[in-house]
C-alpha positions in Angstrom: -80.4 37.6 -23.5 -80.0 39.7 -26.6 -76.9 38.6 -28.5 -75.2 39.5 -31.7 -73.2 36.7 -33.4 -69.8 37.6 -34.9 -66.8 35.8 -36.4 -63.5 37.1 -34.8 -61.6 39.0 -37.4 -58.2 38.6 -35.7 -56.6 37.0 -32.6 -57.6 39.0 -29.6 -56.6 39.1 -25.9 -59.5 38.7 -23.5 -60.2 38.0 -19.9 -62.1 34.9 -18.9 -65.1 35.7 -16.7 -65.3 35.3 -13.7 -61.7 34.1 -13.1 -60.0 37.0 -14.8 -57.5 34.8 -16.5 -56.0 36.3 -19.6 -56.5 34.3 -22.8 -56.3 34.7 -26.5 -59.4 34.1 -28.6 -58.5 33.0 -32.1 -59.3 34.5 -35.5 -62.3 32.8 -37.1 -63.9 31.7 -33.9 -67.7 32.4 -33.6 -68.6 34.6 -30.6 -71.8 36.2 -29.5 -71.7 39.7 -28.0 -73.7 39.6 -24.8 -72.9 43.1 -23.5 -71.5 46.3 -25.1 -71.3 48.9 -22.3 -68.8 51.4 -21.1 -66.6 51.0 -24.2 -65.9 47.3 -23.6 -67.5 44.1 -24.7 -68.6 40.8 -23.1 -68.6 37.9 -25.6 -69.6 34.3 -25.3 -67.7 31.4 -26.9 -68.5 27.8 -26.2 -70.6 28.7 -23.2 -67.8 30.8 -21.6 -67.9 34.6 -21.1 -64.9 36.8 -22.0 -64.3 40.6 -21.6 -62.7 42.4 -24.5 -61.2 45.9 -24.0 -62.7 48.6 -26.2 -59.4 49.1 -27.9 -59.9 45.6 -29.4 -63.3 46.4 -30.8 -62.0 45.9 -34.4 -61.6 42.2 -33.7 -65.4 41.9 -33.5 -66.0 44.5 -36.3 -66.9 47.3 -34.0 -65.5 50.8 -33.6 -63.8 51.9 -30.4 -66.3 53.7 -28.1 -64.9 56.8 -26.3 -66.1 57.0 -22.7 -64.1 60.0 -21.6 -65.7 62.9 -19.7 -66.1 65.8 -22.1 -62.8 67.9 -21.8 -64.8 71.1 -22.2 -66.3 70.3 -18.8 -62.8 70.9 -17.3 -61.7 74.5 -17.2 -58.1 75.3 -16.4 -57.5 71.7 -15.4 -59.9 72.1 -12.5 -61.4 68.6 -11.9 -64.6 68.3 -9.9 -65.9 65.2 -8.1 -69.0 64.9 -10.4 -66.7 64.4 -13.4 -65.0 61.5 -11.5 -68.4 59.9 -10.6 -69.6 60.4 -14.2 -66.5 58.7 -15.5 -66.8 55.8 -13.0 -70.3 55.3 -14.4 -68.7 54.2 -17.7 -67.1 51.1 -15.9 -69.4 48.1 -16.0 -69.3 44.7 -14.3 -68.8 42.4 -17.3 -71.4 39.9 -16.1 -74.1 42.4 -14.9 -75.2 45.2 -17.3 -74.9 47.8 -14.5 -72.1 50.3 -13.9 -70.0 50.1 -10.8 -71.5 53.3 -9.3 -75.1 52.1 -9.5 -74.1 48.7 -8.3 -72.9 50.4 -5.1 -69.3 49.3 -5.5 -67.8 52.8 -5.0 -67.6 53.6 -1.3 -65.6 56.8 -1.4 -64.0 59.3 -3.8 -61.7 62.0 -2.7 -59.9 64.7 -4.8 -56.7 66.3 -3.7 -55.6 69.5 -5.6 -51.9 69.5 -6.2 -49.8 72.1 -8.0 -49.5 69.8 -11.1 -53.1 68.7 -11.2 -55.6 66.5 -9.2 -55.0 63.2 -7.4 -58.0 61.0 -7.0 -58.4 58.4 -4.2 -61.1 55.8 -4.7 -62.3 53.2 -2.3 -64.3 50.4 -3.9 -65.4 46.9 -3.3 -66.6 44.0 -5.5 -69.9 42.0 -5.4 -67.9 39.0 -4.0 -64.4 38.8 -2.4 -63.3 36.0 -4.6 -64.2 37.8 -7.9 -61.3 37.1 -10.3 -62.4 40.2 -12.3 -61.5 42.5 -9.4 -58.1 43.5 -10.8 -59.5 44.2 -14.2 -62.4 46.3 -12.9 -60.2 48.3 -10.6 -57.7 48.9 -13.4 -60.4 50.1 -15.7 -61.7 52.5 -13.0 -58.2 53.8 -12.6 -57.5 54.2 -16.3 -60.8 55.9 -17.1 -60.3 58.3 -14.1 -56.8 59.1 -15.3 -58.3 60.0 -18.7 -60.0 63.1 -17.2 -58.1 66.2 -18.2 -56.3 67.5 -15.1 -56.1 64.2 -13.2 -52.5 63.3 -12.7 -52.7 60.3 -10.3 -55.3 57.8 -9.2 -55.2 55.3 -6.4 -58.0 52.7 -6.3 -58.1 50.8 -3.0 -60.1 47.6 -2.9 -61.9 47.3 0.5 -64.1 44.6 2.0 -65.8 46.4 4.8 -68.6 46.8 4.7 -69.3 43.7 2.6 -71.3 44.6 -0.5 -74.9 43.6 -0.6 -77.7 44.3 -3.0 -79.1 47.0 -0.7 -76.1 49.1 -1.8 -77.4 49.2 -5.4 -79.1 52.4 -6.6 -82.8 52.4 -7.5 -81.8 52.7 -11.2 -79.8 49.4 -10.9 -82.6 47.6 -9.0 -85.1 48.7 -11.8 -82.7 47.6 -14.5 -82.4 44.1 -12.9 -86.2 43.9 -12.3 -85.8 43.7 -8.6 -87.8 46.9 -7.8 
């Protein structure tokens, strides 16, 4: 595992992985960055993993990374499905360095054109039903989709059928994990 050691520059809110419990990491604590993908960070402290939101990147001496679909791709607030899929590819499982699309967690994505803009309905699952990070991952998928110019509403539904298995992963994900 390639890690970068950092001393926290300020107190920062984080999510304990895999429970999803919200905690505060203290200024001056030494952490190791284990993953920096999709605009968020996974850090290790005392053998525990924590997810930091990208907006808190300054706490680890990093700049916020923008992961928003290029607004020039949207003309006249016309959202297309590819933009949504591209945006969802910026959401990563904090334990696995693979985005949720290539992991096979997104089952369905539907766009509904409304007078005011576009509503997006997403059906997704998690790698395990008891995953405490589920609410954090689904909220990140929702917020990143809402950031697309022209999207006015997003509903992310967590579903468990069919149950996720590694055969749902893309070839890219399998290659990244050394399974293929």
